[in-house]
Backbone bond lengths (Angstrom), bond angles and torsions (degrees), N, CA, C in turn:
res aa  C-N    CA-C-N  psi(-1)  N-CA   C-N-CA  omega(-1)  CA-C   N-CA-C  phi
1 M - - - 1.447 - - 1.524 108.95 -
2 A 1.303 115.44 150.85 1.462 120.58 -178.59 1.520 109.87 -122.74
3 V 1.303 115.42 149.87 1.456 121.51 175.58 1.520 107.57 -84.67
4 G 1.302 116.85 131.51 1.459 120.44 -178.53 1.516 111.21 -120.09
5 H 1.299 115.80 177.26 1.466 122.05 177.41 1.523 107.34 -143.32
6 T 1.305 116.28 129.22 1.457 121.58 -179.70 1.513 109.65 -121.16
7 K 1.306 117.06 136.79 1.462 122.59 177.02 1.520 109.00 -109.00
8 S 1.318 116.10 142.23 1.456 120.41 172.17 1.525 108.35 -71.54
9 T 1.317 116.83 164.61 1.467 120.56 177.65 1.525 111.59 -59.23
10 P 1.355 119.44 -44.45 1.474 118.04 178.33 1.530 113.19 -58.84
11 I 1.328 118.36 -41.76 1.468 120.70 179.58 1.529 110.50 -67.74
12 T 1.338 117.27 -41.66 1.459 120.88 176.97 1.528 109.88 -57.30
13 N 1.346 116.01 -44.95 1.466 120.04 -179.97 1.525 111.78 -64.52
14 L 1.324 117.46 -40.50 1.465 120.61 -179.96 1.526 111.98 -69.08
15 D 1.319 117.41 -29.85 1.466 121.91 -179.78 1.527 112.79 -83.77
16 A 1.342 117.57 -10.23 1.469 121.29 -178.54 1.531 110.22 -67.02
17 T 1.330 116.66 158.76 1.457 121.48 175.27 1.520 107.85 -119.97
18 P 1.309 119.76 111.64 1.463 125.03 -3.76 1.532 110.26 -75.27
19 A 1.334 115.43 160.80 1.468 120.66 179.78 1.529 110.04 -60.79
20 V 1.312 116.21 141.72 1.461 122.38 178.83 1.519 108.14 -97.41
21 R 1.326 116.12 124.29 1.468 120.84 -179.44 1.529 110.03 -64.59
22 I 1.317 115.70 136.92 1.468 121.35 179.28 1.524 108.07 -102.25
23 Q 1.319 117.27 127.70 1.458 121.51 -178.92 1.522 111.81 -71.94
24 A 1.318 115.11 145.70 1.466 121.23 175.96 1.519 109.86 -56.76
25 G 1.338 115.82 132.65 1.453 121.20 178.91 1.511 114.16 82.96
26 K 1.318 117.16 -14.70 1.462 121.47 -179.80 1.521 109.92 -111.06
27 G 1.327 115.14 37.13 1.456 121.54 -177.92 1.510 112.06 110.82
28 G 1.336 117.15 -19.51 1.455 122.47 177.14 1.525 110.38 -97.96
29 A 1.328 115.17 160.20 1.466 120.45 179.76 1.524 110.45 -64.99
30 G 1.300 115.92 146.37 1.457 121.57 178.00 1.506 109.86 -157.56
31 R 1.312 115.65 167.04 1.465 121.15 179.95 1.525 109.37 -81.75
32 L 1.329 115.88 117.41 1.457 121.85 -179.43 1.524 109.41 -79.93
33 K 1.320 115.90 128.84 1.468 121.37 176.99 1.517 108.28 -104.13
34 H 1.314 115.49 149.19 1.469 122.14 -178.32 1.520 107.08 -130.05
35 I 1.321 115.87 125.94 1.459 120.93 175.62 1.518 107.56 -129.86
36 S 1.326 116.54 138.80 1.464 119.05 -176.96 1.519 110.37 -147.82
37 A 1.326 114.39 164.05 1.463 120.58 178.80 1.517 110.20 -154.26
38 N 1.322 114.67 145.32 1.462 122.91 170.77 1.517 107.85 -104.72
39 V 1.306 116.48 138.70 1.462 121.88 179.08 1.520 108.34 -138.06
40 T 1.310 116.62 143.61 1.461 120.37 170.05 1.523 106.40 -91.06
41 A 1.324 115.72 121.83 1.465 120.43 -179.30 1.521 110.23 -57.89
42 P 1.316 116.92 149.76 1.465 118.73 177.97 1.526 110.61 -61.27
43 A 1.316 115.23 148.04 1.466 120.21 175.60 1.523 108.83 -59.08
44 A 1.323 116.05 156.48 1.467 120.95 -175.00 1.526 112.39 -50.24
45 A 1.306 117.70 -38.48 1.462 120.82 -177.96 1.521 111.86 -65.89
46 N 1.346 116.87 -21.79 1.468 121.19 -178.93 1.519 112.40 -114.41
47 G 1.327 117.33 13.41 1.459 121.17 -176.46 1.506 113.50 -115.77
48 D 1.330 116.36 38.90 1.457 120.65 179.85 1.538 111.08 -74.30
49 I 1.313 115.19 173.58 1.461 121.75 178.18 1.532 109.68 -54.28
50 D 1.330 115.66 138.62 1.464 126.56 -179.14 1.523 114.02 78.95
51 T 1.339 118.55 2.83 1.462 120.73 170.71 1.523 107.44 -63.64
52 T 1.329 117.78 139.36 1.465 120.97 179.37 1.527 110.59 -112.99
53 I 1.317 115.11 145.14 1.463 122.66 178.94 1.528 106.17 -125.98
54 Q 1.317 115.34 106.46 1.461 123.12 -174.10 1.532 108.20 -84.64
55 F 1.338 117.48 116.71 1.466 120.77 -176.26 1.520 113.53 -97.09
56 V 1.334 116.95 -67.65 1.468 119.76 -173.63 1.520 110.45 -136.87
57 R 1.335 114.91 164.90 1.464 122.38 -179.54 1.520 108.43 -125.29
58 I 1.339 116.00 132.45 1.461 121.34 177.34 1.522 109.21 -135.44
59 P 1.336 117.85 157.74 1.471 119.31 176.74 1.531 111.12 -66.39
60 W 1.330 116.18 146.41 1.464 120.86 177.10 1.518 111.31 -59.96
61 T 1.326 117.71 -24.27 1.462 121.85 -178.78 1.532 112.78 -82.67
62 S 1.315 118.19 -1.79 1.468 121.99 178.91 1.523 110.63 -63.63
63 I 1.318 115.09 144.14 1.463 121.34 172.55 1.526 105.40 -103.84
64 V 1.323 116.09 101.26 1.468 121.45 -174.85 1.530 109.22 -75.24
65 K 1.319 115.23 134.51 1.463 120.83 -178.47 1.532 112.30 -111.09
66 R 1.332 118.06 -30.20 1.463 119.67 -176.98 1.530 109.75 -162.44
67 I 1.337 114.36 144.97 1.462 122.99 173.51 1.524 107.10 -122.04
68 H 1.324 117.00 137.34 1.465 120.32 175.07 1.528 108.02 -129.62
69 F 1.322 115.94 132.23 1.471 121.62 178.50 1.516 109.24 -130.11
70 S 1.313 116.18 138.81 1.460 120.16 169.83 1.522 107.93 -141.65
71 G 1.316 114.93 147.79 1.453 119.29 -179.04 1.514 111.60 -152.42
72 A 1.319 114.74 144.66 1.460 120.59 174.74 1.524 108.84 -71.80
73 S 1.307 116.22 162.85 1.462 120.80 179.88 1.525 110.88 -58.17
74 Q 1.313 115.69 138.53 1.467 121.90 176.79 1.530 110.31 -102.58
75 G 1.325 116.31 26.57 1.459 121.04 -177.64 1.508 109.97 94.38
76 S 1.294 117.08 -143.59 1.472 120.33 -176.81 1.521 113.14 -93.87
77 A 1.336 118.15 -1.05 1.469 120.31 -178.77 1.519 110.14 -152.36
78 G 1.307 114.69 159.93 1.461 121.26 176.78 1.520 111.17 137.17
79 K 1.328 116.96 125.75 1.457 122.30 176.42 1.518 109.22 -134.35
80 V 1.342 115.26 149.80 1.454 120.52 176.80 1.523 110.78 -135.10
81 D 1.327 115.05 149.98 1.453 123.22 165.34 1.525 105.89 -98.82
82 I 1.327 117.05 152.81 1.463 120.77 173.52 1.514 106.96 -122.95
83 G 1.338 115.12 120.64 1.452 119.44 -174.46 1.508 113.26 -149.99
84 V 1.324 114.91 -157.47 1.458 122.20 -171.03 1.531 110.58 -125.32
85 Y 1.332 115.12 135.61 1.462 123.78 176.44 1.533 107.83 -128.41
86 H 1.330 116.73 157.03 1.459 119.03 169.06 1.524 107.00 -64.49
87 A 1.321 116.96 142.74 1.460 121.41 -178.60 1.526 111.08 -65.53
88 T 1.311 114.98 154.76 1.469 120.90 178.46 1.532 111.30 -94.36
89 D 1.340 117.29 19.81 1.467 120.61 -175.92 1.522 114.37 -98.26
90 G 1.327 118.02 1.74 1.457 121.13 -179.83 1.519 113.38 72.75
91 S 1.351 117.76 20.06 1.468 121.01 -174.59 1.529 114.35 -77.12
92 N 1.327 118.15 -8.17 1.463 120.05 175.86 1.523 109.67 -153.83
93 A 1.309 116.24 172.21 1.468 121.04 -175.86 1.516 112.96 -63.85
94 S 1.355 116.77 -22.17 1.461 120.21 -179.29 1.524 112.87 -92.49
95 A 1.330 117.12 0.58 1.469 120.67 -177.91 1.526 109.69 -58.54
96 I 1.316 114.41 148.26 1.460 120.48 -178.90 1.517 108.85 -120.88
97 S 1.326 117.03 160.49 1.456 120.13 -177.69 1.527 112.08 -93.64
98 S 1.314 117.96 -21.03 1.460 120.64 176.95 1.521 108.64 -145.52
99 L 1.330 115.12 151.48 1.456 119.90 -176.26 1.518 110.38 -92.59
100 L 1.300 115.94 103.15 1.452 121.64 173.34 1.516 107.14 -106.53
101 A 1.318 117.95 139.59 1.461 121.21 -178.96 1.523 111.28 -52.98
102 A 1.313 117.07 -34.84 1.464 120.97 -179.67 1.528 112.22 -64.81
103 N 1.346 117.31 -19.14 1.465 121.29 -178.26 1.524 113.20 -94.69
104 A 1.320 118.34 5.02 1.463 120.65 -178.41 1.524 110.59 -61.49
105 V 1.333 116.17 141.58 1.458 119.96 171.44 1.525 107.25 -73.50
106 D 1.343 116.60 -45.72 1.467 123.03 172.59 1.524 106.93 -155.85
107 Q 1.319 115.56 100.38 1.470 122.52 -171.72 1.521 113.73 -61.37
108 D 1.327 118.42 -33.45 1.468 121.00 -176.16 1.532 111.82 -122.66
109 F 1.334 116.77 35.33 1.462 120.94 -177.14 1.527 112.00 -58.65
110 F 1.319 117.93 -39.58 1.468 121.78 -177.60 1.531 113.04 -95.41
111 V 1.323 117.79 -42.86 1.470 121.80 -177.27 1.524 108.88 -146.64
112 A 1.339 116.42 137.60 1.463 121.65 176.40 1.519 109.78 -114.50
113 A 1.323 116.02 129.10 1.473 123.87 170.77 1.530 113.84 52.91
114 L 1.322 117.36 50.66 1.464 120.88 174.69 1.526 108.32 -71.06
115 D 1.322 116.86 122.90 1.462 122.58 -175.93 1.528 110.33 -80.98
116 L 1.340 116.47 119.66 1.466 122.42 179.43 1.525 111.87 -104.31
117 G 1.332 117.36 1.63 1.457 121.07 178.86 1.521 110.52 -77.94
118 G 1.313 117.50 152.74 1.470 120.70 179.78 1.509 110.60 86.52
119 A 1.325 116.97 -122.47 1.465 121.72 -177.47 1.530 110.31 -87.46
120 A 1.328 115.83 -179.10 1.457 121.72 177.96 1.523 110.56 -62.33
121 S 1.322 116.22 155.49 1.459 122.61 -178.22 1.520 109.91 -124.08
122 Q 1.328 115.22 150.57 1.462 120.29 178.03 1.513 108.98 -155.99
123 I 1.332 116.80 139.90 1.458 119.82 177.03 1.521 109.54 -151.69
124 T 1.312 115.81 141.55 1.460 123.06 172.43 1.519 106.52 -117.88
125 V 1.332 115.51 128.97 1.458 120.24 -175.26 1.527 109.87 -122.12
126 N 1.315 115.58 127.95 1.456 124.29 172.40 1.519 106.63 -113.16
127 P 1.342 118.69 166.10 1.463 118.11 177.68 1.527 111.30 -55.00
128 G 1.307 116.06 122.07 1.458 121.53 175.79 1.504 116.36 94.21
129 A 1.340 118.60 -14.63 1.465 118.89 -177.41 1.521 111.09 -162.22
130 G 1.315 114.53 147.63 1.457 120.83 174.39 1.507 109.20 -136.53
131 F 1.327 116.37 143.45 1.457 121.20 -179.42 1.523 109.63 -135.57
132 G 1.296 116.74 144.55 1.448 122.03 178.45 1.509 108.78 170.55
133 Y 1.319 115.44 -149.47 1.452 120.39 176.01 1.513 107.92 -145.84
134 D 1.336 115.13 149.54 1.456 117.91 177.26 1.516 109.24 -114.00
135 G 1.307 115.57 177.99 1.450 121.38 -171.43 1.507 115.81 -62.94
136 V 1.315 118.56 -20.87 1.463 119.98 -177.74 1.517 112.53 -114.22
137 A 1.325 117.31 -2.47 1.466 120.01 -177.19 1.524 111.11 -78.50
138 T 1.286 115.44 145.50 1.456 120.20 174.96 1.519 110.09 -96.23
139 G 1.302 117.23 -7.84 1.462 121.85 179.22 1.508 110.46 -146.34
140 V 1.290 116.02 -157.51 1.458 122.13 -176.69 1.523 110.40 -73.26
141 V 1.328 115.39 140.86 1.456 122.47 175.38 1.522 107.65 -106.48
142 A 1.297 117.00 132.27 1.471 121.76 175.21 1.514 108.09 -114.08
143 T 1.311 116.46 143.98 1.459 120.73 179.06 1.519 109.27 -132.56
144 A 1.301 117.10 149.16 1.466 122.73 175.34 1.520 106.72 -114.49
145 P 1.331 117.33 92.11 1.463 119.87 -176.06 1.523 112.72 -71.16
146 A 1.334 115.31 164.59 1.459 120.57 173.09 1.537 109.34 -63.43
147 W 1.314 116.28 -24.29 1.471 123.91 177.31 1.525 107.65 -70.22
148 A 1.312 117.22 98.38 1.464 122.81 -170.94 1.524 112.68 -85.31
149 R 1.333 115.36 160.24 1.477 120.27 176.21 1.522 111.09 -55.71
150 S 1.311 116.59 -37.07 1.463 120.66 -179.26 1.532 112.29 -67.86
151 D 1.335 118.00 -10.59 1.465 122.65 178.38 1.528 112.32 -91.26
152 A 1.325 118.06 -1.59 1.465 122.48 -170.58 1.515 114.19 -57.13
153 N 1.322 118.00 -31.30 1.463 120.63 -176.66 1.524 112.89 -114.00
154 L 1.337 115.71 20.44 1.461 120.30 -179.96 1.525 110.51 -103.45
155 P 1.341 117.49 147.23 1.465 119.05 171.90 1.533 109.35 -62.38
156 L 1.306 116.22 152.97 1.471 121.42 -174.52 1.526 111.93 -52.03
157 W 1.322 117.91 -44.94 1.472 119.74 -176.88 1.527 111.28 -59.62
158 E 1.320 116.75 -37.34 1.458 120.36 -178.95 1.529 111.05 -78.49
159 A 1.326 116.31 -40.04 1.471 120.47 179.02 1.524 111.33 -60.36
160 I 1.317 116.00 -35.53 1.465 120.08 -176.45 1.530 111.95 -83.45
161 G 1.346 116.51 -8.53 1.457 119.39 173.81 1.516 116.53 99.80
162 L 1.343 118.28 13.36 1.462 119.57 176.08 1.528 108.68 -73.99
163 S 1.314 117.15 150.95 1.462 121.19 -176.74 1.523 112.81 -81.77
164 A 1.327 117.11 -18.47 1.463 121.71 178.91 1.523 108.78 -153.19
165 A 1.319 115.06 156.03 1.474 119.73 178.18 1.525 109.02 -67.89
166 P 1.336 117.76 123.62 1.457 119.37 -178.38 1.525 113.34 -77.52
167 G 1.337 117.15 -10.45 1.457 120.26 -174.56 1.517 109.54 75.87
168 G 1.294 116.27 164.07 1.459 120.44 177.29 1.513 112.87 72.43
169 N 1.319 115.24 -142.50 1.460 121.66 -168.00 1.523 113.84 -125.41
170 A 1.338 113.48 162.00 1.467 122.84 173.96 1.527 107.91 -123.05
171 D 1.306 117.25 150.03 1.460 122.43 174.64 1.519 109.77 -105.82
172 I 1.329 116.12 137.83 1.461 121.94 175.01 1.526 105.59 -96.57
173 V 1.326 115.62 123.24 1.464 122.11 -165.37 1.519 111.26 -135.02
174 A 1.325 116.33 141.04 1.464 121.52 169.13 1.526 107.08 -96.36
175 T 1.318 116.26 133.11 1.463 121.95 178.62 1.524 107.99 -117.42
176 V 1.317 116.49 125.68 1.463 121.34 -178.93 1.526 109.26 -69.80
177 T 1.357 116.11 125.84 1.465 120.92 178.37 1.525 111.88 -112.92
178 E 1.330 116.95 -12.06 1.469 123.57 170.77 1.517 105.26 -140.52
179 A 1.323 117.12 126.72 1.462 121.74 -173.68 1.529 112.25 -51.66
180 L 1.329 115.16 137.87 1.463 121.23 178.24 1.520 109.28 -71.02
181 Q 1.334 116.93 130.00 1.464 120.05 -175.41 1.529 111.34 -71.44
182 T 1.322 118.09 -46.61 1.471 119.81 178.10 1.514 111.45 -111.99
183 G 1.340 117.49 -40.15 1.458 120.89 -177.71 1.518 110.70 67.53
184 A 1.322 115.27 -165.51 1.466 123.89 177.89 1.526 113.11 55.37
185 A 1.325 117.57 30.01 1.463 122.07 177.80 1.530 108.82 -114.81
186 A 1.333 115.64 157.43 1.466 121.39 -174.85 1.521 112.90 -69.29
187 M 1.334 115.43 143.55 1.455 123.87 173.05 1.525 107.48 -134.52
188 Y 1.336 116.26 148.50 1.464 121.74 179.87 1.519 107.67 -137.67
189 L 1.329 116.65 137.18 1.445 121.16 176.09 1.523 109.03 -137.72
190 A 1.331 116.38 135.39 1.456 122.24 176.70 1.519 109.68 -128.91
191 V 1.323 116.10 144.60 1.455 122.64 177.04 1.520 107.93 -125.94
192 E 1.331 116.17 132.47 1.458 121.76 173.31 1.519 107.50 -110.90
193 Y 1.338 116.03 130.18 1.448 119.60 -175.77 1.532 110.74 -152.79
194 I 1.321 114.89 165.94 1.453 122.74 175.29 1.514 107.65 -121.68
195 E 1.331 116.80 138.53 1.471 120.44 177.44 1.509 109.35 -100.47
């Protein structure tokens, strides 16, 4: 066996002659932005499958670094996906006027089927992995989101698989995939990103 040495792309670029500038958020330092929102989940009667909960809006050109979600118990049942929709603000040609699950760009890009039944739930998701606990878990929950490690330094539109930047904004949305048993409980979502 031999001892080896591996350099990341940013280090390789910095060691090049001449040095290659690294863009902010793409391996280079940048100013991290934080946006968050608290929402009261819809009451059980309005929290059926495909109900959408619109949390925050970010530019499609954002390089997302981390998502954090926490929610109070929704009773004995209730699951959500956390994903991306075109914004409802008319900021681009693909903008929509209402959030229907069928219109999602990627409904579970960040988290799939997070269980909100039982106790409180919480998850932090980075590209390629998410860790936290859900309402029925007795220990740590790990998730492998569609948001891959290789997407860590890509703008949101590219990470999600669009062929071109749509311009304007995207909404980060929770979509109910199992009806909320009680609903009307607090939810919080935060996104950290670089523009």
